[in-house]
NUPA-960592 format. One record per residue (C-alpha): residue in three letters; x, y, z. Coordinates in steps of 0.001 Angstrom, whole numbers, padded with zeros to 6 digits, always signed. Layout:
! NUPA-960592
ALAXYZ
...
! end
This chain:
! NUPA-960592
MET+100327-020494+120377
ALA+098303-021474+123414
ARG+098514-025126+124228
VAL+096828-026991+127031
HIS+099655-028913+128686
SER+099696-027160+132073
SER+097419-029735+133735
SER+099870-032591+133243
SER+102810-030552+134564
VAL+100792-029455+137614
LEU+099791-033070+138278
PHE+103423-034173+138033
THR+104468-031437+140496
VAL+101738-032470+142958
ILE+102863-036105+142784
LEU+106463-035081+143491
LEU+105337-032955+146442
ILE+103273-035786+147910
SER+106114-038303+147503
SER+108527-035862+149150
LEU+106220-035315+152120
GLN+105648-039058+152492
PHE+109380-039701+152415
ARG+110098-037036+155014
ALA+107391-038424+157268
ALA+108839-041928+156878
LEU+112309-040666+157776
GLN+111129-038744+160806
ASP+108984-041642+162036
GLY+111867-044050+161615
SER+109818-046316+159315
GLY+111808-046339+156101
HIS+111061-048951+153451
SER+114464-050570+153875
GLY+113803-051549+157451
GLN+116625-049301+158740
ILE+115886-046852+161526
VAL+116653-043341+160247
ASN+115805-040510+162623
SER+115004-036899+161932
ASN+118676-036011+162421
SER+119599-037888+159228
VAL+121661-036246+156527
LEU+118894-037065+154018
VAL+116329-035053+155962
ALA+118893-032273+156214
LEU+119424-032381+152431
LEU+115701-031957+151764
ASP+115578-028975+154118
SER+118941-027444+153214
ARG+119896-024536+150976
TYR+120544-026973+148114
THR+116951-027071+146947
GLU+117793-027657+143279
LEU+119833-030771+144112
ALA+117116-032068+146445
GLU+114525-031649+143690
LEU+116693-033557+141223
VAL+117166-036372+143741
GLU+113406-036699+144085
LYS+112854-036643+140323
ALA+115551-039298+139851
LEU+113721-041634+142284
LEU+116907-042019+144366
LEU+115431-041512+147840
GLN+114997-045239+148462
GLN+118533-046054+147318
LEU+120052-043304+149462
GLU+118060-044459+152458
ASN+119507-047937+152030
ALA+123013-046496+151732
VAL+122620-044460+154928
GLY+121420-047571+156731
HIS+124722-049345+155979
HIS+127348-046586+156272
ASN+127955-042854+156374
ILE+127793-040877+153136
THR+129382-037680+151875
ILE+127393-035492+149491
PHE+129093-032884+147309
ALA+126191-030527+146652
PRO+126370-027974+143798
LYS+124975-024583+144728
ASN+121602-023597+143331
GLU+123071-021041+140920
ALA+125100-023799+139252
LEU+121923-025727+138456
GLU+119668-022776+137661
ARG+121731-020336+135593
ASP+125120-021879+134884
LEU+123885-025189+133474
ASP+123408-025563+129727
PRO+119611-025455+129102
GLU+119829-028198+126500
PHE+121760-030439+128896
LYS+119272-029758+131692
ARG+116406-030616+129337
PHE+118211-033847+128487
LEU+118508-034759+132179
LEU+114824-034106+132902
GLU+113471-036196+130033
PRO+111958-039450+131375
ARG+113877-041642+128926
ASN+117178-040333+130343
LEU+116434-041304+133937
ARG+119514-043529+134163
SER+121782-040688+133071
LEU+120260-038409+135723
GLN+120735-041084+138388
THR+124367-041641+137360
LEU+125016-037897+137467
LEU+123642-037491+140992
LEU+125252-040636+142406
HIS+128559-039319+141061
HIS+128321-036624+143765
ILE+127886-039085+146659
VAL+130684-041073+148307
PRO+129858-044060+150556
GLY+131917-042841+153502
ARG+132507-039809+155690
ILE+134989-037259+154317
GLN+135679-034333+156629
PHE+137287-031118+155495
HIS+140570-032041+157178
ASP+140713-035269+155153
TRP+141738-033380+151989
PRO+145399-033681+150970
GLN+147456-030891+152497
LYS+149998-030611+149653
SER+149096-029472+146136
ASN+150892-032401+144500
ASP+148989-034991+146536
SER+145549-036346+145715
THR+143173-038988+146967
ARG+140539-040932+145017
HIS+137229-042110+146411
HIS+134650-044416+144856
THR+131171-042949+144391
LEU+127795-044678+144488
CYS+127863-044943+140674
ASN+131203-046839+140738
ASP+133135-043850+139406
ARG+136005-042144+141174
LEU+136285-038631+142514
GLU+139700-037044+142967
LEU+140264-034742+145932
THR+143102-032221+145616
SER+144271-028999+147263
HIS+145422-025779+145634
ASP+148407-023758+146750
SER+146040-020986+147809
GLY+144337-023358+150220
VAL+141242-024008+148057
LYS+139992-027588+148258
LEU+138921-029190+144961
VAL+136578-032072+144109
GLY+137483-032989+140578
SER+137531-029564+138928
ALA+135001-027940+141311
ALA+136067-025885+144294
VAL+134550-026458+147727
VAL+132754-023226+148683
HIS+130908-024388+151823
PRO+132894-027083+153648
ASN+130916-029071+156231
SER+127773-027202+155247
VAL+125704-029949+156894
ASP+127168-032345+159452
ARG+125045-035195+160785
PRO+125880-038472+162530
ASP+125258-040471+159349
GLY+126806-038135+156793
VAL+128167-034768+155778
ILE+127382-032315+152946
HIS+130011-030095+151319
GLY+128879-027277+149019
ILE+130737-027056+145699
GLU+130710-024335+143067
ARG+129424-026288+140080
LEU+128025-029574+138820
LEU+130302-032568+138234
VAL+129459-034391+134999
PRO+130874-037922+134621
ARG+132206-038975+131260
SER+129473-041585+130669
VAL+126676-039019+131077
GLN+128452-036561+128797
GLN+128794-039296+126191
ASP+125076-040159+126420
PHE+124204-036502+125955
ASN+126478-036159+122926
ASN+125019-039295+121348
ARG+121462-038077+121833
ARG+122237-034616+120539
SER+123959-035904+117392
LEU+121609-038916+117008
ARG+124742-041035+116774
SER+123217-043895+118739
ILE+120374-044293+116229
SER+122146-043461+112981
ALA+123506-046014+110569
VAL+127222-046691+110835
LYS+127497-047949+107289
PRO+124321-047375+105264
GLU+123690-049849+102491
GLY+121505-049388+099472
ALA+118026-050848+099519
PRO+117416-053536+096863
GLU+115104-053082+093913
VAL+111627-054515+094391
ASP+109325-055920+091739
PRO+106027-054036+092253
LYS+104019-057035+091028
THR+105513-059744+093210
HIS+107082-057593+095948
ARG+110230-059657+095624
LEU+113784-058502+095240
LYS+115046-058315+091685
LYS+118659-057253+091892
PRO+120870-055185+094182
ALA+120349-051464+093854
PRO+123191-048957+093749
PRO+124248-047523+097104
SER+121697-045134+098545
LEU+122294-041979+100488
PRO+122415-042143+104304
GLY+118950-042003+105793
SER+117204-043259+102657
PRO+113833-044918+103348
PRO+113571-048698+102955
ALA+112630-050106+099581
LEU+109545-051996+100721
PRO+106487-050211+102115
ILE+106054-050808+105820
TYR+102914-052877+105247
ASP+104889-055367+103153
ALA+107579-055544+105823
MET+105142-056404+108608
ALA+104720-060035+109571
PRO+101685-061417+107675
GLY+100564-063538+110606
PRO+101721-065486+113631
SER+102114-068733+111654
LEU+104186-067201+108850
ALA+107738-065952+108822
PRO+108251-062177+108728
ALA+108533-060673+105279
PRO+112056-059612+104279
ALA+112399-055863+104428
PRO+116012-054828+103966
GLY+116585-051129+104413
PRO+119422-048804+105361
GLY+120154-051046+108345
GLY+120992-053924+106040
PRO+121827-057437+107192
HIS+124279-056108+109776
HIS+121484-054330+111692
HIS+123261-051069+112314
PHE+119979-049831+113784
ASP+119381-051615+117108
GLY+115608-051571+116926
MET+115015-053893+119880
ARG+117099-051710+122179
GLN+115121-048639+121160
VAL+111772-050425+121632
LYS+112815-051593+125103
ASP+113986-048063+125808
PHE+110660-046453+124936
ILE+108635-049130+126811
GLN+110778-048546+129901
THR+110218-044816+129441
LEU+106442-045403+129423
ILE+106704-047259+132724
GLN+108950-044664+134340
TYR+106816-041802+133050
GLY+103835-043195+134933
GLY+100232-043683+133855
TYR+100958-045933+130842
ASN+101514-049340+132444
GLU+098570-050962+130626
MET+099941-049999+127211
ALA+103394-051262+128171
ASP+101859-054513+129448
ILE+100060-055128+126152
LEU+103243-054522+124158
VAL+105380-056806+126326
ASN+103151-059571+127692
LEU+099955-059886+125662
THR+101331-059550+122139
SER+104482-059946+120103
LEU+104228-056366+118834
ALA+107374-055239+120641
THR+109450-057764+118705
GLU+107879-056769+115405
MET+108336-053058+116099
GLY+111986-053662+116953
ARG+112513-055526+113689
LEU+110885-052725+111679
VAL+113046-050075+113337
SER+116137-052216+112719
GLU+115301-052199+109024
GLY+115095-048415+108882
TYR+111375-047712+109344
VAL+110058-044984+111643
LEU+106992-045170+113899
THR+104793-042836+115926
VAL+102879-044507+118769
LEU+099710-042905+120133
ALA+099721-044396+123638
PRO+096416-044341+125584
ASN+096909-043759+129303
ASP+095813-046203+131998
GLU+092556-044352+132657
ALA+091538-044743+129017
MET+092603-048401+128854
ALA+090538-049173+131960
LYS+087387-048240+130037
LEU+087855-051085+127559
THR+085298-053830+127994
THR+085946-057555+128114
ASP+084223-058012+124751
GLN+086596-055550+123113
LEU+089650-057482+124303
SER+088376-061081+124213
GLU+088236-061465+120442
PRO+091278-063262+118955
GLY+093822-060687+117878
ALA+091868-057773+119387
PRO+094781-056301+121394
GLU+096981-056385+118302
GLN+094337-054659+116173
ILE+093829-051966+118810
VAL+097551-051234+119026
TYR+097992-051362+115227
TYR+095419-048582+114901
HIS+097504-046467+117302
ILE+100755-046777+115315
ILE+101459-044284+112507
PRO+104213-045271+110037
GLU+105726-041776+110213
PHE+107899-039897+112676
GLN+105749-037135+114109
THR+106265-034939+117152
GLU+103696-032903+119022
GLU+104935-029755+117284
SER+104812-031221+113776
MET+101289-032615+114219
TYR+100002-029431+115821
ASN+101450-027277+113038
ALA+099912-029602+110431
VAL+096391-029485+111859
ARG+096645-025734+112378
ARG+097555-025248+108737
PHE+095442-027857+106962
GLY+092543-028418+109339
LYS+091960-032169+109273
ILE+094816-034572+108629
ARG+094395-038279+107907
TYR+097361-040344+109050
ASP+097936-043878+107823
THR+097980-046576+110492
LEU+099355-050097+110576
ARG+095766-051346+110624
LEU+094961-051312+106958
PRO+093013-049715+105380
HIS+091959-047526+108281
LYS+093302-044027+108858
VAL+093211-041895+111993
VAL+091896-038351+111714
ALA+093685-035504+113516
GLN+092443-031946+113927
GLU+093103-028903+116082
ALA+090891-028524+119151
ASP+091283-026449+122322
GLY+094882-025599+121542
SER+095892-029236+121209
VAL+095630-032110+118715
LYS+092457-034198+118722
PHE+092447-037677+117196
GLY+089355-039485+115982
GLU+085811-038240+115728
GLY+082691-038535+117825
GLU+082696-040530+121044
THR+085954-042350+120256
SER+088046-039195+120054
ALA+091136-038536+122192
TYR+093327-035530+122907
LEU+097108-035383+122846
PHE+097573-035360+126619
ASP+101296-036019+127261
PRO+103382-034743+124327
ASP+106748-036181+123299
ILE+107084-038833+126003
TYR+109784-040408+123838
THR+111364-039036+120669
ASP+114678-040349+119383
GLY+114425-039862+115626
ARG+113065-043359+114960
ILE+110274-043852+117491
SER+107948-041133+118748
VAL+105518-041768+121625
GLN+102637-039361+122214
GLY+100322-039870+125183
ILE+096567-039574+124531
ASP+093612-039669+126921
GLY+091435-042142+125043
VAL+091418-045382+123059
LEU+090824-044897+119343
PHE+088719-047179+117153
PRO+088229-047054+113378
PRO+084971-045395+112335
GLU+082299-047963+111521
GLU+081246-048208+107912
THR+077854-046575+107762
GLU+077020-047194+104136
ASP+073380-047738+103197
SER+072620-051390+103885
ASP+070292-051611+100895
PHE+073095-050369+098650
ARG+075678-052722+100208
THR+073641-055927+100568
GLN+071008-055793+097875
LYS+071547-055784+094188
LYS+069567-053309+092205
SER+066813-055252+090452
ILE+065903-054301+086882
LYS+062420-055303+085733
VAL+062086-056266+082076
ALA+058687-056682+080392
ALA+057991-060279+079309
THR+057286-059702+075614
LYS+057458-062213+072804
PRO+060101-061762+070193
ARG+058832-059617+067302
ARG+058819-061264+063894
GLY+059840-059593+060722
LYS+057412-057507+058579
LEU+057623-059762+055490
ILE+056735-062867+057515
GLU+053728-061119+059046
VAL+052404-060073+055590
ALA+052939-063581+054212
CYS+051126-065220+057115
ARG+048150-062846+056701
MET+047845-063715+052973
LEU+048013-067447+053734
SER+045434-067034+056472
ALA+043082-065397+053986
PHE+043287-068512+051794
GLY+043156-070920+054727
GLN+046679-072203+054106
ASP+048490-070794+057177
SER+048169-074062+059108
ARG+050796-075650+056861
PHE+053524-073297+058038
THR+054709-073520+061663
THR+056277-070097+061391
CYS+052823-068500+061194
HIS+051596-070160+064436
! end
């Protein structure tokens, strides 16, 4: 299946290349952002130009160049650099995909800082005896244990040093190691994401029975299976207005809130900011509206959401009139939220199979139309259409964020104005009521004798 996503990946690669060149120029000119003078003989410049290209690329993607520059300005550093083969072929593809996802930026930073010690460690500083060991704090506040094998092999944790003193500079040293060192916290984050443990209910509780007429709870329902949808529709669970209290919507999360909806909403908003190009959408969710709080409450109650996030270029095209009306930002965002969990693959497969799909939105009663176009998913129709531009920015089983290149608006109602505003007029002939046959005959007989004037019925 051909899909048009190459442009975004190429753009991301160009941005990384430009940032790398700017950073190298800043280092060589001695004009780092931290105010420290770092010359071209720095260990950071040597890392970017060394044989450890895979590690250097990960450092750039993790946005750690500024932090490392600050560390070099205060003290020497020691970098334990895994060889390229360890990051290219020996690393689990699923784990590498986890590290490169924007929402897992903190895990990637922790992993890389686990390989850097704030101090100079030369090869002769390793313990000489196999029973001895030394521990050193890393930049992520973990500890690395240095040991020696009877055969003379030096170990860092469980990885052997294959290129000691591979790079030696006045402000630091780089030792090549055979494989990647994974701290326990990063491994735990990966296991939680893979098993969805962090977003699954610890103790699911049954949803109560709801009276369909009053939408109120009648009596407790028997325990429901794990993952059961909430009892109330999502529209009944949404807050009716800013002056009213939110509607009760107990779901599998129950009163104990096993689902931490607010944490997940903050997580996906932070992912939007770190991903780049979606600051306007994040600003509306956080500063201009209370939608982030409401979305967190819905997720805590067991509901799922798919957010179609317009990028900054699309948001910049909005006019002042479109945003100045009271409640306009909320209505715009509501139309971009689908009360389902959809990924790029699921939506693309749906439009490929069924043609046009109409998804419900939180802006009742409007629906958003999706269809296949140019190997991607196109939302809306006419001038207000938008393409799925950045797929699966955030997907954790409860919230899915899909980047689009336009702002969607509900289609205007184009019904015939005469049919909508004018009532159909029915003309009725103004005729007098018809009298009965017997009365007519009687009146004619009386008229013949001149006696009809006595009877008012004959007039």
